[in-house]
VOGU-3710 file (C-alpha; in Angstrom, 3 decimals, decimal comma):
1> mkdfqkivhh> 0,000/0,000/0,000  3,048/2,282/-0,195  1,977/3,651/-3,586  -1,340/4,794/-2,122  0,446/6,337/0,830  2,843/8,310/-1,392  -0,007/9,786/-3,424  -2,048/10,735/-0,350  0,997/12,275/1,381  1,950/14,229/-1,746
11> fqdllgikly> -1,421/15,936/-2,121  -1,968/16,305/1,603  1,332/18,195/1,868  0,462/20,245/-1,212  -2,980/21,320/0,015  -2,599/21,179/3,780  -5,889/19,350/4,406  -6,719/15,769/5,446  -7,274/13,530/2,414  -8,351/9,983/1,603
21> lvggsvrdmi> -7,882/8,401/-1,815  -11,221/6,792/-2,753  -13,211/4,977/-5,391  -12,205/3,744/-8,816  -8,574/4,843/-8,591  -8,084/2,657/-5,495  -9,820/-0,245/-7,239  -7,675/0,142/-10,361  -4,435/0,357/-8,398  -5,318/-2,769/-6,398
31> mkkphndldf> -5,865/-4,523/-9,733  -2,574/-3,078/-11,028  -4,392/-1,351/-13,866  -3,722/2,209/-15,078  -5,891/4,785/-13,310  -7,370/7,571/-15,419  -8,286/9,861/-12,559  -7,725/10,530/-8,884  -10,568/11,129/-6,448  -10,087/12,237/-2,873
41> atpsqpeeie> -12,508/12,540/0,040  -11,961/14,900/2,945  -13,631/16,014/6,177  -12,886/19,624/5,144  -15,772/21,816/3,996  -16,039/22,999/0,358  -14,866/26,525/1,252  -11,763/25,069/2,928  -11,038/22,890/-0,108  -11,302/25,870/-2,456
51> aairkaglkp> -9,020/27,988/-0,274  -6,452/25,166/-0,088  -6,404/24,756/-3,876  -5,892/28,490/-4,403  -3,163/28,620/-1,760  -1,295/25,865/-3,627  -1,235/28,085/-6,722  -3,852/26,056/-8,591  -7,174/27,054/-10,122  -10,231/25,443/-8,488
61> ltmgkrfgtl> -13,027/24,122/-10,680  -16,157/24,886/-8,684  -19,006/23,511/-10,794  -19,874/20,862/-8,186  -19,134/22,960/-5,110  -22,698/22,990/-3,772  -22,551/19,177/-3,710  -19,200/19,285/-1,943  -16,992/18,523/-4,975  -14,180/20,724/-6,276
71> afkyhhkapk> -11,510/19,857/-8,812  -8,241/21,184/-10,200  -5,850/20,425/-13,008  -2,489/19,476/-11,617  0,472/21,311/-13,169  3,135/20,747/-10,512  5,849/18,147/-10,728  5,329/14,868/-8,920  7,439/11,703/-8,730  7,070/9,826/-12,006
81> emnipkepie> 6,100/6,574/-10,311  2,902/8,179/-9,008  1,482/8,294/-12,557  -0,579/11,407/-11,891  -3,275/11,485/-14,630  -3,949/14,466/-16,860  -7,643/14,523/-15,945  -8,749/17,019/-13,254  -8,307/15,742/-9,701  -11,486/15,825/-7,612
91> ittfrteeyn> -11,845/16,404/-3,878  -15,219/15,867/-2,197  -16,329/16,600/1,345  -17,530/13,499/3,228  -21,253/13,344/2,545  -24,402/11,276/2,535  -27,072/11,484/-0,160  -30,836/11,325/0,080  -32,584/10,773/-3,258  -36,032/11,917/-4,322
101> esrkpkvkfv> -38,129/11,383/-7,441  -36,108/13,912/-9,464  -32,935/11,797/-9,018  -31,119/14,863/-7,680  -29,784/13,899/-4,266  -30,093/16,013/-1,178  -26,531/16,221/0,140  -25,592/16,288/3,794  -21,971/16,812/4,835  -20,660/14,444/7,517
111> nditqdlsrr> -17,399/13,810/9,377  -17,054/10,050/8,960  -15,329/8,316/6,025  -17,400/5,145/6,537  -20,620/7,137/6,134  -19,215/8,599/2,938  -18,314/5,165/1,569  -21,788/3,834/2,413  -23,393/6,048/-0,265  -21,364/4,532/-3,097
121> dftvnaiavg> -22,694/2,129/-5,704  -20,569/-1,046/-5,589  -18,345/-2,554/-2,934  -15,329/-2,451/-5,276  -15,717/1,345/-5,401  -16,343/1,770/-1,652  -12,710/1,577/-0,524  -10,494/4,380/0,782  -6,841/4,825/1,744  -5,597/7,420/4,231
131> dkgklidpfg> -2,151/8,880/4,873  -1,096/5,796/6,841  -1,579/3,619/3,777  -4,187/1,381/5,398  -7,256/0,255/3,447  -10,576/1,422/4,826  -12,912/-1,264/3,530  -16,138/-1,559/5,552  -18,095/-3,430/2,847  -15,644/-6,100/1,687
141> gyadikqgni> -14,643/-4,422/-1,550  -11,076/-5,720/-1,520  -12,274/-9,337/-1,361  -14,773/-8,661/-4,167  -11,999/-7,197/-6,342  -9,856/-10,275/-5,792  -12,804/-12,634/-6,410  -14,178/-10,605/-9,330  -17,609/-10,026/-7,775  -20,097/-7,281/-8,562
151> rfvgepairi> -22,063/-6,442/-5,412  -24,017/-3,353/-4,460  -23,190/-1,528/-1,247  -25,955/-2,289/1,241  -29,418/-3,182/-0,057  -29,312/-3,615/-3,882  -32,888/-2,407/-4,435  -32,173/0,825/-2,552  -29,033/1,500/-4,590  -30,962/0,918/-7,825
161> nedplrmlra> -33,907/3,096/-6,799  -31,482/5,918/-6,004  -30,100/5,798/-9,537  -31,256/3,067/-11,960  -28,252/3,797/-14,197  -26,261/1,771/-11,670  -27,702/-1,339/-13,308  -25,922/-0,406/-16,540  -22,769/0,421/-14,590  -22,803/-3,099/-13,184
171> crlasqfsfi> -22,715/-4,393/-16,759  -19,835/-2,006/-17,455  -17,854/-3,495/-14,560  -18,412/-6,925/-16,092  -17,061/-5,667/-19,424  -14,119/-3,661/-18,146  -12,775/-6,122/-15,599  -14,394/-9,446/-16,519  -16,211/-9,345/-13,174  -19,204/-11,591/-12,479
181> strdtedtis> -22,388/-10,402/-10,775  -23,491/-12,215/-7,651  -26,862/-13,982/-7,722  -28,351/-11,303/-5,459  -27,084/-8,543/-7,763  -28,384/-10,205/-10,923  -31,773/-11,112/-9,461  -32,357/-7,594/-8,145  -31,406/-6,014/-11,478  -33,788/-8,382/-13,281
191> ehafkilnis> -36,596/-7,392/-10,929  -35,972/-3,666/-11,411  -34,769/-3,665/-15,045  -37,789/-1,664/-16,289  -36,652/1,312/-14,182  -33,878/1,972/-16,683  -36,644/3,670/-18,708  -36,557/6,498/-16,145  -32,999/7,367/-17,218  -32,152/9,610/-20,170
201> kerwtsemdk> -31,065/7,962/-23,422  -27,890/10,045/-23,430  -26,810/8,367/-20,175  -27,626/4,964/-21,680  -25,403/5,692/-24,662  -22,531/6,885/-22,493  -22,515/3,616/-20,520  -23,067/1,458/-23,608  -20,091/3,135/-25,302  -17,920/2,166/-22,342
211> ilksdhphrg> -19,219/-1,399/-22,394  -18,597/-1,783/-26,120  -15,076/-0,317/-26,161  -13,935/-2,375/-23,159  -11,671/-5,440/-23,240  -14,540/-7,865/-22,615  -17,697/-6,433/-24,252  -19,260/-9,901/-24,446  -19,383/-10,033/-20,627  -21,411/-6,848/-20,424
221> ldmlcqtqlm> -23,696/-7,869/-23,284  -24,358/-11,218/-21,608  -25,229/-9,480/-18,351  -27,555/-7,063/-20,192  -29,438/-10,047/-21,586  -29,352/-12,220/-18,480  -30,792/-9,411/-16,351  -33,342/-8,462/-19,061  -32,002/-4,909/-19,273  -31,565/-5,460/-23,003
231> rfilpeiwiq> -35,365/-5,811/-23,351  -35,732/-2,142/-22,454  -32,546/-0,665/-23,928  -32,306/-2,471/-27,275  -35,283/-4,790/-27,853  -33,895/-5,320/-31,369  -30,948/-7,188/-29,791  -33,146/-8,858/-27,162  -35,009/-10,544/-30,047  -31,697/-12,143/-31,047
241> yhydqnspyh> -31,193/-13,793/-27,654  -31,538/-17,581/-28,232  -32,737/-16,872/-31,792  -32,007/-19,974/-33,902  -30,809/-18,917/-37,361  -31,851/-22,262/-38,878  -29,026/-22,033/-41,418  -26,220/-24,372/-42,521  -23,919/-21,361/-42,653  -24,196/-20,476/-38,968
251> rhslyehtki> -23,226/-22,617/-36,009  -24,422/-20,107/-33,405  -27,639/-18,445/-32,351  -28,050/-14,972/-33,795  -27,110/-13,347/-30,483  -23,989/-15,506/-30,059  -22,936/-14,670/-33,611  -23,448/-10,953/-32,952  -21,535/-11,100/-29,689  -18,553/-12,847/-31,313
261> tvqrveadpi> -18,527/-10,282/-34,127  -18,440/-7,435/-31,592  -15,515/-9,054/-29,785  -13,548/-9,495/-33,038  -13,621/-5,902/-34,326  -11,407/-3,086/-33,079  -12,295/-1,502/-29,743  -13,762/1,647/-31,245  -17,280/2,452/-29,983  -18,601/3,344/-33,448
271> irwaallhdv> -17,265/0,158/-35,056  -18,507/-1,952/-32,172  -21,967/-0,377/-32,294  -22,028/-1,279/-35,994  -20,943/-4,840/-35,168  -23,660/-5,064/-32,508  -26,312/-3,933/-34,989  -24,952/-5,520/-38,188  -27,564/-8,310/-38,261  -30,338/-6,412/-36,526
281> gkpfaridkt> -32,539/-6,776/-39,612  -32,337/-10,571/-39,813  -35,438/-11,537/-37,783  -37,482/-9,237/-40,039  -36,039/-10,564/-43,299  -36,376/-14,285/-42,623  -37,694/-16,595/-45,344  -38,129/-20,300/-44,561  -37,776/-22,752/-47,428  -38,824/-26,381/-47,388
291> ikkqyftiig> -35,832/-28,650/-47,897  -35,359/-32,313/-48,688  -33,618/-34,190/-45,927  -30,299/-35,299/-47,295  -26,767/-35,851/-46,076  -24,502/-32,835/-46,249  -20,754/-33,476/-46,324  -19,328/-30,407/-44,669  -16,103/-31,125/-42,808  -16,122/-30,044/-39,200
301> wretikrlwk> -19,831/-29,286/-39,111  -21,181/-32,567/-37,834  -23,176/-31,029/-35,004  -24,728/-28,497/-37,339  -25,620/-31,259/-39,803  -27,249/-33,323/-37,072  -29,273/-30,325/-36,063  -30,410/-29,540/-39,607  -31,126/-33,202/-40,408  -34,084/-33,060/-38,031
311> rdtqsnypyh> -35,672/-30,129/-39,857  -37,900/-29,627/-42,834  -36,953/-25,982/-43,448  -33,878/-23,833/-43,954  -33,860/-20,060/-43,469  -32,437/-17,314/-45,653  -32,269/-13,591/-44,883  -32,380/-11,594/-48,122  -31,958/-7,815/-47,840  -31,312/-8,027/-44,104
321> seigaemvek> -28,495/-5,466/-44,378  -30,826/-2,963/-46,059  -33,545/-3,553/-43,466  -30,946/-3,300/-40,682  -29,635/0,004/-42,028  -33,146/1,492/-41,912  -33,562/0,194/-38,361  -30,301/1,884/-37,332  -31,797/5,200/-38,472  -34,645/4,750/-35,974
331> igkylkwskd> -32,402/3,380/-33,220  -30,120/6,410/-33,603  -33,038/8,803/-33,120  -34,291/6,840/-30,122  -30,867/6,849/-28,437  -30,327/10,554/-29,274  -27,222/9,919/-31,369  -25,714/12,677/-33,491  -26,545/12,640/-37,198  -22,909/11,837/-38,024
341> rtatikdhvl> -22,797/8,858/-35,641  -26,080/7,488/-36,980  -24,987/7,905/-40,605  -21,636/6,198/-40,020  -23,120/3,206/-38,187  -25,913/2,933/-40,759  -23,346/2,819/-43,573  -21,357/0,075/-41,816  -24,492/-2,022/-41,313  -25,609/-1,542/-44,929
351> nhleeenspi> -22,222/-2,657/-46,290  -21,215/-5,277/-43,732  -21,459/-8,151/-46,231  -18,568/-6,697/-48,232  -15,778/-8,515/-46,443  -12,893/-6,695/-48,147  -14,266/-3,161/-47,758  -16,169/-3,349/-44,492  -14,485/-3,359/-41,047  -17,345/-5,610/-39,957
361> gkadsaar> -17,107/-8,037/-42,893  -14,137/-10,145/-41,835  -15,321/-10,389/-38,240  -18,794/-11,347/-39,459  -17,384/-14,155/-41,620  -15,097/-15,414/-38,870  -17,984/-15,423/-36,377  -19,908/-17,959/-38,469
//
């Protein structure tokens, strides 16, 4: 924990106020992953934080001051091994939050770090480190990091009712760190999944972008389906879940094929959105043809052959890319995408069958 201690000491000496390193930066450092930001908590009041930042020769960013949060961009020199990020550093007064129907919390400043940690979303984010380098971990976050568990702090239903977007954030944790939700977490999200409709589409898109550009997007997509969140966010993908393509050219269900395609393209959110939606038109383009039962000699496809041998039909999907492209137009409006984003994704979906020219084409072929 010496690295934590060095960072806390450095900024405590710089600002002259008591500080605790908290949240995602602690989680990332425990996992030995690069941290993109630094967040501190303090018993000092917002006015004291602002004065300390100014005294250190830095410019305070006061947009969140009434909620107890101030920030500053750090220009001073620090030991290289601290890896101080370029993003603004935030300092927040210990606080509790009481939510109402508007989703804007009523903030109350407190003096106890444990009370402050109790308001956070997941146990893996409810950890702090003080100037002595000791972990303050009242909810078992360290063990959950090591075991790869996603658990809400306290009562899951309460955390979700406070901010239903936390359900999507749980899926993001699964994608970013290959974490697995506990049964209690998954069951509670399934029960409350419809409440995601109370959250703005812009916030959906922000979290979905992070899921799709992560190292393990398939983990987040699986969790979205398993918890039924996908029913309310993208019903066009929910239709694909367990959808049998009934085709000799596909070994997987439509959803599994889509998921593999997403995993195989570059980790760019636009490209991965296009991969996610590339076959979105298939269920609406399906044509079943009666076939004669005969033996197909396709090397390596014995299981597929066995499956098709039992059937009297085979499905084709003519014009599914054209239908999918039109659906993307409507999905883009629904999710409040920019015109440029919608047009780019639509173009990728329309042309995804062109393996040589489309960034989706090769991944699509390989995913079969």
